PyMOL Python script that loads the backbone (N, CA, C, O; Angstrom):
from pymol import cmd

cmd.read_pdbstr("""\
ATOM      1  N   MET A   1     -71.607 188.802-166.647  1.00  0.00           N
ATOM      2  CA  MET A   1     -70.106 188.355-165.755  1.00  0.00           C
ATOM      3  C   MET A   1     -71.164 188.750-164.599  1.00  0.00           C
ATOM      4  O   MET A   1     -72.130 189.511-164.658  1.00  0.00           O
ATOM      5  N   TYR A   2     -70.629 187.933-163.463  1.00  0.00           N
ATOM      6  CA  TYR A   2     -71.301 188.222-162.202  1.00  0.00           C
ATOM      7  C   TYR A   2     -70.234 188.792-161.067  1.00  0.00           C
ATOM      8  O   TYR A   2     -69.047 188.957-161.349  1.00  0.00           O
ATOM      9  N   VAL A   3     -70.657 189.011-160.049  1.00  0.00           N
ATOM     10  CA  VAL A   3     -69.786 189.868-159.156  1.00  0.00           C
ATOM     11  C   VAL A   3     -70.107 189.258-157.762  1.00  0.00           C
ATOM     12  O   VAL A   3     -71.233 189.329-157.270  1.00  0.00           O
ATOM     13  N   HIS A   4     -69.019 188.636-157.135  1.00  0.00           N
ATOM     14  CA  HIS A   4     -69.024 188.307-155.965  1.00  0.00           C
ATOM     15  C   HIS A   4     -69.665 189.471-154.641  1.00  0.00           C
ATOM     16  O   HIS A   4     -69.062 190.541-154.560  1.00  0.00           O
ATOM     17  N   LEU A   5     -70.581 189.286-153.882  1.00  0.00           N
ATOM     18  CA  LEU A   5     -70.847 190.446-152.882  1.00  0.00           C
ATOM     19  C   LEU A   5     -70.363 190.724-151.432  1.00  0.00           C
ATOM     20  O   LEU A   5     -70.391 191.784-150.807  1.00  0.00           O
ATOM     21  N   GLY A   6     -69.839 189.298-150.997  1.00  0.00           N
ATOM     22  CA  GLY A   6     -69.580 188.637-149.670  1.00  0.00           C
ATOM     23  C   GLY A   6     -70.481 187.397-149.540  1.00  0.00           C
ATOM     24  O   GLY A   6     -71.174 186.868-150.410  1.00  0.00           O
ATOM     25  N   ASN A   7     -70.304 187.049-148.219  1.00  0.00           N
ATOM     26  CA  ASN A   7     -71.289 185.779-147.709  1.00  0.00           C
ATOM     27  C   ASN A   7     -71.862 184.988-148.660  1.00  0.00           C
ATOM     28  O   ASN A   7     -73.016 184.611-148.459  1.00  0.00           O
ATOM     29  N   ASN A   8     -71.210 184.612-149.801  1.00  0.00           N
ATOM     30  CA  ASN A   8     -71.492 183.745-150.721  1.00  0.00           C
ATOM     31  C   ASN A   8     -72.966 184.379-151.568  1.00  0.00           C
ATOM     32  O   ASN A   8     -73.860 183.617-151.937  1.00  0.00           O
ATOM     33  N   PHE A   9     -73.008 185.689-151.754  1.00  0.00           N
ATOM     34  CA  PHE A   9     -74.054 186.137-152.376  1.00  0.00           C
ATOM     35  C   PHE A   9     -73.455 187.236-154.138  1.00  0.00           C
ATOM     36  O   PHE A   9     -72.782 188.260-154.256  1.00  0.00           O
ATOM     37  N   ILE A  10     -73.903 186.639-154.811  1.00  0.00           N
ATOM     38  CA  ILE A  10     -73.735 187.231-156.249  1.00  0.00           C
ATOM     39  C   ILE A  10     -74.607 187.508-157.013  1.00  0.00           C
ATOM     40  O   ILE A  10     -75.574 186.832-157.364  1.00  0.00           O
ATOM     41  N   ILE A  11     -74.322 188.442-157.280  1.00  0.00           N
ATOM     42  CA  ILE A  11     -75.136 189.556-158.317  1.00  0.00           C
ATOM     43  C   ILE A  11     -74.731 189.826-159.790  1.00  0.00           C
ATOM     44  O   ILE A  11     -73.570 190.121-160.076  1.00  0.00           O
ATOM     45  N   ALA A  12     -75.882 189.701-160.874  1.00  0.00           N
ATOM     46  CA  ALA A  12     -75.169 190.125-162.289  1.00  0.00           C
ATOM     47  C   ALA A  12     -74.583 191.604-162.330  1.00  0.00           C
ATOM     48  O   ALA A  12     -75.304 192.566-162.063  1.00  0.00           O
ATOM     49  N   GLY A  13     -73.170 191.749-162.694  1.00  0.00           N
ATOM     50  CA  GLY A  13     -72.393 192.591-162.827  1.00  0.00           C
ATOM     51  C   GLY A  13     -73.217 193.800-163.673  1.00  0.00           C
ATOM     52  O   GLY A  13     -73.043 195.004-163.484  1.00  0.00           O
ATOM     53  N   GLU A  14     -74.205 193.173-164.703  1.00  0.00           N
ATOM     54  CA  GLU A  14     -74.921 194.457-165.296  1.00  0.00           C
ATOM     55  C   GLU A  14     -75.565 195.376-164.382  1.00  0.00           C
ATOM     56  O   GLU A  14     -75.437 196.562-164.685  1.00  0.00           O
ATOM     57  N   LYS A  15     -76.195 195.127-163.383  1.00  0.00           N
ATOM     58  CA  LYS A  15     -77.203 195.610-162.300  1.00  0.00           C
ATOM     59  C   LYS A  15     -76.554 196.511-161.646  1.00  0.00           C
ATOM     60  O   LYS A  15     -77.345 197.317-161.157  1.00  0.00           O
ATOM     61  N   ILE A  16     -75.387 196.764-161.393  1.00  0.00           N
ATOM     62  CA  ILE A  16     -74.830 197.777-160.722  1.00  0.00           C
ATOM     63  C   ILE A  16     -74.725 199.356-161.176  1.00  0.00           C
ATOM     64  O   ILE A  16     -74.274 199.831-162.219  1.00  0.00           O
ATOM     65  N   ILE A  17     -75.175 199.862-160.275  1.00  0.00           N
ATOM     66  CA  ILE A  17     -74.895 201.477-160.807  1.00  0.00           C
ATOM     67  C   ILE A  17     -73.929 201.902-160.239  1.00  0.00           C
ATOM     68  O   ILE A  17     -73.160 202.600-160.900  1.00  0.00           O
ATOM     69  N   ALA A  18     -73.568 201.579-158.538  1.00  0.00           N
ATOM     70  CA  ALA A  18     -72.554 202.315-158.154  1.00  0.00           C
ATOM     71  C   ALA A  18     -72.009 201.428-157.333  1.00  0.00           C
ATOM     72  O   ALA A  18     -72.783 200.507-157.074  1.00  0.00           O
ATOM     73  N   VAL A  19     -70.856 201.348-156.769  1.00  0.00           N
ATOM     74  CA  VAL A  19     -69.913 201.060-155.529  1.00  0.00           C
ATOM     75  C   VAL A  19     -69.478 202.243-154.647  1.00  0.00           C
ATOM     76  O   VAL A  19     -68.887 203.205-155.137  1.00  0.00           O
ATOM     77  N   LEU A  20     -69.761 202.163-153.409  1.00  0.00           N
ATOM     78  CA  LEU A  20     -69.665 203.862-152.754  1.00  0.00           C
ATOM     79  C   LEU A  20     -69.061 202.910-151.403  1.00  0.00           C
ATOM     80  O   LEU A  20     -69.461 201.864-150.893  1.00  0.00           O
ATOM     81  N   ASN A  21     -68.103 203.670-151.161  1.00  0.00           N
ATOM     82  CA  ASN A  21     -67.076 203.464-149.476  1.00  0.00           C
ATOM     83  C   ASN A  21     -68.021 203.653-148.783  1.00  0.00           C
ATOM     84  O   ASN A  21     -68.772 204.519-149.230  1.00  0.00           O
ATOM     85  N   TYR A  22     -68.478 202.975-147.375  1.00  0.00           N
ATOM     86  CA  TYR A  22     -69.062 202.899-146.384  1.00  0.00           C
ATOM     87  C   TYR A  22     -68.347 203.323-145.214  1.00  0.00           C
ATOM     88  O   TYR A  22     -69.101 203.501-144.256  1.00  0.00           O
ATOM     89  N   GLY A  23     -67.212 203.528-144.999  1.00  0.00           N
ATOM     90  CA  GLY A  23     -66.579 203.689-143.950  1.00  0.00           C
ATOM     91  C   GLY A  23     -66.853 204.910-143.404  1.00  0.00           C
ATOM     92  O   GLY A  23     -67.641 205.717-143.897  1.00  0.00           O
ATOM     93  N   ALA A  24     -65.949 205.140-141.961  1.00  0.00           N
ATOM     94  CA  ALA A  24     -66.412 206.131-141.475  1.00  0.00           C
ATOM     95  C   ALA A  24     -65.178 207.551-141.813  1.00  0.00           C
ATOM     96  O   ALA A  24     -63.982 207.377-142.048  1.00  0.00           O
ATOM     97  N   PRO A  25     -65.748 208.628-141.760  1.00  0.00           N
ATOM     98  CA  PRO A  25     -66.962 208.992-141.679  1.00  0.00           C
ATOM     99  C   PRO A  25     -67.767 208.901-142.750  1.00  0.00           C
ATOM    100  O   PRO A  25     -67.190 208.966-143.835  1.00  0.00           O
ATOM    101  N   VAL A  26     -69.373 208.720-142.762  1.00  0.00           N
ATOM    102  CA  VAL A  26     -69.994 208.414-143.938  1.00  0.00           C
ATOM    103  C   VAL A  26     -70.792 209.613-144.189  1.00  0.00           C
ATOM    104  O   VAL A  26     -71.285 210.172-143.210  1.00  0.00           O
ATOM    105  N   SER A  27     -70.993 210.092-145.367  1.00  0.00           N
ATOM    106  CA  SER A  27     -71.521 211.602-145.472  1.00  0.00           C
ATOM    107  C   SER A  27     -73.006 211.268-145.583  1.00  0.00           C
ATOM    108  O   SER A  27     -73.581 210.195-145.763  1.00  0.00           O
ATOM    109  N   PRO A  28     -73.439 212.482-145.426  1.00  0.00           N
ATOM    110  CA  PRO A  28     -74.873 212.350-144.966  1.00  0.00           C
ATOM    111  C   PRO A  28     -75.896 211.909-146.476  1.00  0.00           C
ATOM    112  O   PRO A  28     -77.029 211.429-146.529  1.00  0.00           O
ATOM    113  N   ASP A  29     -75.341 212.139-147.120  1.00  0.00           N
ATOM    114  CA  ASP A  29     -75.950 211.835-148.556  1.00  0.00           C
ATOM    115  C   ASP A  29     -75.722 210.315-148.771  1.00  0.00           C
ATOM    116  O   ASP A  29     -76.556 209.885-149.569  1.00  0.00           O
ATOM    117  N   LEU A  30     -75.001 209.506-148.394  1.00  0.00           N
ATOM    118  CA  LEU A  30     -74.962 207.862-148.521  1.00  0.00           C
ATOM    119  C   LEU A  30     -75.786 207.548-147.219  1.00  0.00           C
ATOM    120  O   LEU A  30     -76.249 206.408-147.231  1.00  0.00           O
ATOM    121  N   GLN A  31     -76.035 208.180-146.261  1.00  0.00           N
ATOM    122  CA  GLN A  31     -77.147 207.647-145.364  1.00  0.00           C
ATOM    123  C   GLN A  31     -78.234 207.992-145.887  1.00  0.00           C
ATOM    124  O   GLN A  31     -79.159 207.180-145.856  1.00  0.00           O
ATOM    125  N   GLU A  32     -78.371 208.911-146.329  1.00  0.00           N
ATOM    126  CA  GLU A  32     -79.983 208.959-147.093  1.00  0.00           C
ATOM    127  C   GLU A  32     -80.217 207.858-147.887  1.00  0.00           C
ATOM    128  O   GLU A  32     -81.260 207.208-147.810  1.00  0.00           O
ATOM    129  N   ILE A  33     -79.064 207.533-148.858  1.00  0.00           N
ATOM    130  CA  ILE A  33     -79.544 206.410-149.727  1.00  0.00           C
ATOM    131  C   ILE A  33     -79.466 205.175-148.957  1.00  0.00           C
ATOM    132  O   ILE A  33     -80.126 204.333-149.565  1.00  0.00           O
ATOM    133  N   VAL A  34     -79.171 204.888-148.338  1.00  0.00           N
ATOM    134  CA  VAL A  34     -79.167 203.888-147.291  1.00  0.00           C
ATOM    135  C   VAL A  34     -80.961 203.844-146.624  1.00  0.00           C
ATOM    136  O   VAL A  34     -81.782 202.966-146.893  1.00  0.00           O
ATOM    137  N   GLU A  35     -81.154 204.864-145.867  1.00  0.00           N
ATOM    138  CA  GLU A  35     -82.049 204.937-145.315  1.00  0.00           C
ATOM    139  C   GLU A  35     -83.405 204.913-145.778  1.00  0.00           C
ATOM    140  O   GLU A  35     -84.326 204.545-145.048  1.00  0.00           O
ATOM    141  N   ILE A  36     -83.592 205.354-147.155  1.00  0.00           N
ATOM    142  CA  ILE A  36     -84.286 205.377-148.061  1.00  0.00           C
ATOM    143  C   ILE A  36     -84.622 203.935-149.025  1.00  0.00           C
ATOM    144  O   ILE A  36     -85.664 203.470-149.486  1.00  0.00           O
ATOM    145  N   ALA A  37     -83.529 203.608-149.056  1.00  0.00           N
ATOM    146  CA  ALA A  37     -83.331 201.927-149.252  1.00  0.00           C
ATOM    147  C   ALA A  37     -84.225 201.154-148.113  1.00  0.00           C
ATOM    148  O   ALA A  37     -85.215 200.452-148.320  1.00  0.00           O
ATOM    149  N   ARG A  38     -83.673 201.437-146.981  1.00  0.00           N
ATOM    150  CA  ARG A  38     -84.048 200.553-145.735  1.00  0.00           C
ATOM    151  C   ARG A  38     -85.547 200.891-145.674  1.00  0.00           C
ATOM    152  O   ARG A  38     -86.265 200.028-145.169  1.00  0.00           O
ATOM    153  N   LEU A  39     -86.166 202.108-146.148  1.00  0.00           N
ATOM    154  CA  LEU A  39     -87.721 202.494-145.621  1.00  0.00           C
ATOM    155  C   LEU A  39     -88.206 201.873-146.819  1.00  0.00           C
ATOM    156  O   LEU A  39     -89.419 201.783-146.626  1.00  0.00           O
ATOM    157  N   GLU A  40     -87.988 201.476-147.755  1.00  0.00           N
ATOM    158  CA  GLU A  40     -88.753 200.733-149.065  1.00  0.00           C
ATOM    159  C   GLU A  40     -88.242 199.043-148.994  1.00  0.00           C
ATOM    160  O   GLU A  40     -88.375 198.253-149.929  1.00  0.00           O
ATOM    161  N   ASN A  41     -87.738 198.778-147.885  1.00  0.00           N
ATOM    162  CA  ASN A  41     -87.851 197.233-148.034  1.00  0.00           C
ATOM    163  C   ASN A  41     -86.722 196.672-149.166  1.00  0.00           C
ATOM    164  O   ASN A  41     -86.678 195.455-149.343  1.00  0.00           O
ATOM    165  N   LYS A  42     -85.786 197.570-149.954  1.00  0.00           N
ATOM    166  CA  LYS A  42     -85.017 197.631-150.581  1.00  0.00           C
ATOM    167  C   LYS A  42     -83.543 197.278-150.662  1.00  0.00           C
ATOM    168  O   LYS A  42     -82.830 197.058-151.641  1.00  0.00           O
ATOM    169  N   LEU A  43     -83.236 197.286-149.105  1.00  0.00           N
ATOM    170  CA  LEU A  43     -82.079 197.310-148.454  1.00  0.00           C
ATOM    171  C   LEU A  43     -81.645 195.842-148.080  1.00  0.00           C
ATOM    172  O   LEU A  43     -82.313 195.323-147.185  1.00  0.00           O
ATOM    173  N   SER A  44     -80.489 194.992-148.703  1.00  0.00           N
ATOM    174  CA  SER A  44     -79.912 193.760-148.370  1.00  0.00           C
ATOM    175  C   SER A  44     -78.631 194.343-147.318  1.00  0.00           C
ATOM    176  O   SER A  44     -77.749 195.184-147.487  1.00  0.00           O
ATOM    177  N   ASN A  45     -78.945 193.592-146.341  1.00  0.00           N
ATOM    178  CA  ASN A  45     -77.090 193.750-145.278  1.00  0.00           C
ATOM    179  C   ASN A  45     -76.767 192.303-145.762  1.00  0.00           C
ATOM    180  O   ASN A  45     -77.595 191.407-145.605  1.00  0.00           O
ATOM    181  N   ILE A  46     -75.528 192.073-146.367  1.00  0.00           N
ATOM    182  CA  ILE A  46     -75.136 190.882-146.292  1.00  0.00           C
ATOM    183  C   ILE A  46     -73.888 190.761-145.434  1.00  0.00           C
ATOM    184  O   ILE A  46     -73.019 189.890-145.476  1.00  0.00           O
ATOM    185  N   SER A  47     -73.983 191.753-144.701  1.00  0.00           N
ATOM    186  CA  SER A  47     -72.538 191.645-143.812  1.00  0.00           C
ATOM    187  C   SER A  47     -72.753 190.945-142.454  1.00  0.00           C
ATOM    188  O   SER A  47     -72.998 191.734-141.541  1.00  0.00           O
ATOM    189  N   ASN A  48     -72.725 189.925-142.190  1.00  0.00           N
ATOM    190  CA  ASN A  48     -72.999 189.286-140.765  1.00  0.00           C
ATOM    191  C   ASN A  48     -72.434 189.684-139.557  1.00  0.00           C
ATOM    192  O   ASN A  48     -72.881 189.313-138.472  1.00  0.00           O
ATOM    193  N   ASN A  49     -71.440 190.449-139.693  1.00  0.00           N
ATOM    194  CA  ASN A  49     -70.627 190.943-138.257  1.00  0.00           C
ATOM    195  C   ASN A  49     -70.910 192.244-138.258  1.00  0.00           C
ATOM    196  O   ASN A  49     -70.372 192.941-137.398  1.00  0.00           O
ATOM    197  N   GLY A  50     -71.670 192.751-139.072  1.00  0.00           N
ATOM    198  CA  GLY A  50     -71.937 194.371-138.468  1.00  0.00           C
ATOM    199  C   GLY A  50     -71.134 195.147-139.119  1.00  0.00           C
ATOM    200  O   GLY A  50     -71.434 196.313-138.864  1.00  0.00           O
ATOM    201  N   LYS A  51     -69.886 195.050-140.141  1.00  0.00           N
ATOM    202  CA  LYS A  51     -68.848 195.545-140.087  1.00  0.00           C
ATOM    203  C   LYS A  51     -69.097 196.005-141.885  1.00  0.00           C
ATOM    204  O   LYS A  51     -68.537 195.332-142.751  1.00  0.00           O
ATOM    205  N   GLU A  52     -69.830 196.994-142.194  1.00  0.00           N
ATOM    206  CA  GLU A  52     -70.379 197.143-143.567  1.00  0.00           C
ATOM    207  C   GLU A  52     -69.071 197.885-144.097  1.00  0.00           C
ATOM    208  O   GLU A  52     -68.401 198.551-143.307  1.00  0.00           O
ATOM    209  N   LYS A  53     -68.776 197.789-145.195  1.00  0.00           N
ATOM    210  CA  LYS A  53     -67.126 198.606-145.947  1.00  0.00           C
ATOM    211  C   LYS A  53     -67.659 199.331-147.208  1.00  0.00           C
ATOM    212  O   LYS A  53     -67.106 200.357-147.606  1.00  0.00           O
ATOM    213  N   ALA A  54     -69.050 198.641-148.020  1.00  0.00           N
ATOM    214  CA  ALA A  54     -69.475 199.014-149.035  1.00  0.00           C
ATOM    215  C   ALA A  54     -70.842 199.314-149.184  1.00  0.00           C
ATOM    216  O   ALA A  54     -71.787 198.968-148.476  1.00  0.00           O
ATOM    217  N   VAL A  55     -70.820 199.936-150.102  1.00  0.00           N
ATOM    218  CA  VAL A  55     -72.764 200.284-150.485  1.00  0.00           C
ATOM    219  C   VAL A  55     -72.583 200.164-151.869  1.00  0.00           C
ATOM    220  O   VAL A  55     -72.081 201.027-152.590  1.00  0.00           O
ATOM    221  N   VAL A  56     -73.130 198.749-152.322  1.00  0.00           N
ATOM    222  CA  VAL A  56     -73.475 198.734-154.008  1.00  0.00           C
ATOM    223  C   VAL A  56     -74.893 199.049-154.676  1.00  0.00           C
ATOM    224  O   VAL A  56     -75.729 198.152-154.782  1.00  0.00           O
ATOM    225  N   VAL A  57     -75.086 200.072-155.028  1.00  0.00           N
ATOM    226  CA  VAL A  57     -76.390 200.475-155.632  1.00  0.00           C
ATOM    227  C   VAL A  57     -76.973 199.668-156.719  1.00  0.00           C
ATOM    228  O   VAL A  57     -76.144 199.629-157.627  1.00  0.00           O
ATOM    229  N   CYS A  58     -77.777 199.168-156.951  1.00  0.00           N
ATOM    230  CA  CYS A  58     -78.078 198.434-158.407  1.00  0.00           C
ATOM    231  C   CYS A  58     -79.314 199.117-158.659  1.00  0.00           C
ATOM    232  O   CYS A  58     -79.753 200.089-158.045  1.00  0.00           O
ATOM    233  N   ASP A  59     -80.067 198.226-160.075  1.00  0.00           N
ATOM    234  CA  ASP A  59     -81.075 198.971-160.522  1.00  0.00           C
ATOM    235  C   ASP A  59     -82.325 198.727-159.512  1.00  0.00           C
ATOM    236  O   ASP A  59     -83.190 199.598-159.424  1.00  0.00           O
ATOM    237  N   ASP A  60     -82.393 197.743-158.888  1.00  0.00           N
ATOM    238  CA  ASP A  60     -83.581 197.346-157.837  1.00  0.00           C
ATOM    239  C   ASP A  60     -83.279 197.154-156.836  1.00  0.00           C
ATOM    240  O   ASP A  60     -84.137 196.688-156.086  1.00  0.00           O
ATOM    241  N   ARG A  61     -82.029 197.387-156.350  1.00  0.00           N
ATOM    242  CA  ARG A  61     -81.735 196.859-154.560  1.00  0.00           C
ATOM    243  C   ARG A  61     -80.784 197.824-154.000  1.00  0.00           C
ATOM    244  O   ARG A  61     -80.275 198.689-154.712  1.00  0.00           O
ATOM    245  N   VAL A  62     -80.514 197.702-152.698  1.00  0.00           N
ATOM    246  CA  VAL A  62     -78.880 198.479-152.389  1.00  0.00           C
ATOM    247  C   VAL A  62     -78.676 197.170-151.406  1.00  0.00           C
ATOM    248  O   VAL A  62     -79.489 196.462-150.811  1.00  0.00           O
ATOM    249  N   TYR A  63     -77.396 197.157-151.484  1.00  0.00           N
ATOM    250  CA  TYR A  63     -76.504 196.007-151.108  1.00  0.00           C
ATOM    251  C   TYR A  63     -75.255 196.872-149.962  1.00  0.00           C
ATOM    252  O   TYR A  63     -74.599 197.902-150.118  1.00  0.00           O
ATOM    253  N   LEU A  64     -75.349 195.814-148.744  1.00  0.00           N
ATOM    254  CA  LEU A  64     -74.416 196.364-148.096  1.00  0.00           C
ATOM    255  C   LEU A  64     -73.379 195.236-147.584  1.00  0.00           C
ATOM    256  O   LEU A  64     -73.746 194.360-146.801  1.00  0.00           O
ATOM    257  N   SER A  65     -71.846 195.329-148.158  1.00  0.00           N
ATOM    258  CA  SER A  65     -71.312 194.295-148.390  1.00  0.00           C
ATOM    259  C   SER A  65     -70.077 194.722-147.399  1.00  0.00           C
ATOM    260  O   SER A  65     -69.704 195.867-147.143  1.00  0.00           O
ATOM    261  N   PRO A  66     -69.469 193.304-146.844  1.00  0.00           N
ATOM    262  CA  PRO A  66     -68.515 193.564-146.054  1.00  0.00           C
ATOM    263  C   PRO A  66     -67.075 193.878-146.870  1.00  0.00           C
ATOM    264  O   PRO A  66     -66.080 194.478-146.465  1.00  0.00           O
ATOM    265  N   ILE A  67     -67.277 193.398-147.858  1.00  0.00           N
ATOM    266  CA  ILE A  67     -66.132 193.318-148.814  1.00  0.00           C
ATOM    267  C   ILE A  67     -65.704 195.009-149.546  1.00  0.00           C
ATOM    268  O   ILE A  67     -66.488 195.537-150.335  1.00  0.00           O
ATOM    269  N   SER A  68     -64.357 195.706-149.132  1.00  0.00           N
ATOM    270  CA  SER A  68     -63.908 196.945-149.690  1.00  0.00           C
ATOM    271  C   SER A  68     -64.967 197.517-151.148  1.00  0.00           C
ATOM    272  O   SER A  68     -65.501 196.819-152.010  1.00  0.00           O
ATOM    273  N   SER A  69     -64.982 198.760-151.010  1.00  0.00           N
ATOM    274  CA  SER A  69     -65.435 199.192-152.529  1.00  0.00           C
ATOM    275  C   SER A  69     -64.383 199.107-153.380  1.00  0.00           C
ATOM    276  O   SER A  69     -64.616 198.848-154.560  1.00  0.00           O
ATOM    277  N   THR A  70     -63.121 199.297-152.959  1.00  0.00           N
ATOM    278  CA  THR A  70     -61.969 198.687-153.942  1.00  0.00           C
ATOM    279  C   THR A  70     -62.183 197.470-154.736  1.00  0.00           C
ATOM    280  O   THR A  70     -62.157 197.348-155.961  1.00  0.00           O
ATOM    281  N   THR A  71     -62.424 196.496-153.725  1.00  0.00           N
ATOM    282  CA  THR A  71     -62.151 194.972-154.193  1.00  0.00           C
ATOM    283  C   THR A  71     -63.350 194.889-155.216  1.00  0.00           C
ATOM    284  O   THR A  71     -63.218 194.297-156.286  1.00  0.00           O
ATOM    285  N   LEU A  72     -64.455 195.470-154.865  1.00  0.00           N
ATOM    286  CA  LEU A  72     -65.744 195.069-155.447  1.00  0.00           C
ATOM    287  C   LEU A  72     -65.493 196.016-156.755  1.00  0.00           C
ATOM    288  O   LEU A  72     -66.057 195.752-157.817  1.00  0.00           O
ATOM    289  N   PHE A  73     -64.890 196.782-156.660  1.00  0.00           N
ATOM    290  CA  PHE A  73     -64.717 197.603-158.136  1.00  0.00           C
ATOM    291  C   PHE A  73     -64.302 196.982-158.991  1.00  0.00           C
ATOM    292  O   PHE A  73     -64.729 196.788-160.129  1.00  0.00           O
ATOM    293  N   LYS A  74     -63.173 196.531-158.320  1.00  0.00           N
ATOM    294  CA  LYS A  74     -62.229 195.663-159.019  1.00  0.00           C
ATOM    295  C   LYS A  74     -62.518 194.258-159.811  1.00  0.00           C
ATOM    296  O   LYS A  74     -62.036 193.820-160.856  1.00  0.00           O
ATOM    297  N   ARG A  75     -63.422 193.761-158.973  1.00  0.00           N
ATOM    298  CA  ARG A  75     -64.267 192.847-159.596  1.00  0.00           C
ATOM    299  C   ARG A  75     -65.377 192.925-160.505  1.00  0.00           C
ATOM    300  O   ARG A  75     -65.927 191.938-160.993  1.00  0.00           O
ATOM    301  N   ALA A  76     -65.677 194.054-160.709  1.00  0.00           N
ATOM    302  CA  ALA A  76     -67.102 194.566-161.272  1.00  0.00           C
ATOM    303  C   ALA A  76     -66.837 195.171-162.566  1.00  0.00           C
ATOM    304  O   ALA A  76     -67.656 195.521-163.415  1.00  0.00           O
ATOM    305  N   PHE A  77     -65.578 195.239-162.587  1.00  0.00           N
ATOM    306  CA  PHE A  77     -65.312 196.349-163.840  1.00  0.00           C
ATOM    307  C   PHE A  77     -63.898 195.857-164.737  1.00  0.00           C
ATOM    308  O   PHE A  77     -63.530 196.416-165.770  1.00  0.00           O
ATOM    309  N   ASN A  78     -63.240 194.743-164.125  1.00  0.00           N
ATOM    310  CA  ASN A  78     -62.131 194.120-164.310  1.00  0.00           C
ATOM    311  C   ASN A  78     -62.248 193.335-166.193  1.00  0.00           C
ATOM    312  O   ASN A  78     -61.317 192.960-166.905  1.00  0.00           O
ATOM    313  N   TYR A  79     -63.514 193.334-166.438  1.00  0.00           N
ATOM    314  CA  TYR A  79     -63.750 192.792-167.661  1.00  0.00           C
ATOM    315  C   TYR A  79     -63.814 193.772-168.663  1.00  0.00           C
ATOM    316  O   TYR A  79     -63.731 193.327-169.808  1.00  0.00           O
ATOM    317  N   TYR A  80     -63.968 195.263-168.516  1.00  0.00           N
ATOM    318  CA  TYR A  80     -64.332 196.125-169.177  1.00  0.00           C
ATOM    319  C   TYR A  80     -62.778 196.876-169.418  1.00  0.00           C
ATOM    320  O   TYR A  80     -62.684 197.893-170.105  1.00  0.00           O
TER     321      TYR A  80
END
""", "prot")
cmd.dss("prot")
cmd.show_as("cartoon", "prot")
cmd.util.cbc("prot")
cmd.orient("prot")
């Protein structure tokens, strides 16, 4: 099964490890996850307008999505 993350970007659902809320306030732990992914060139910001709402942690990359974490969770796990 595939999951649409926004802006015509689709990934395989089997790769998803976590779907996390990126709303204010952002926890220091989540900021650290995003910063480490950025430093390792494994961060993909697919939000064009700068309004990231969710962080999707996969086995190989971290994605910043403009779609809410609740919606992404439903899309990823409605099959199960």
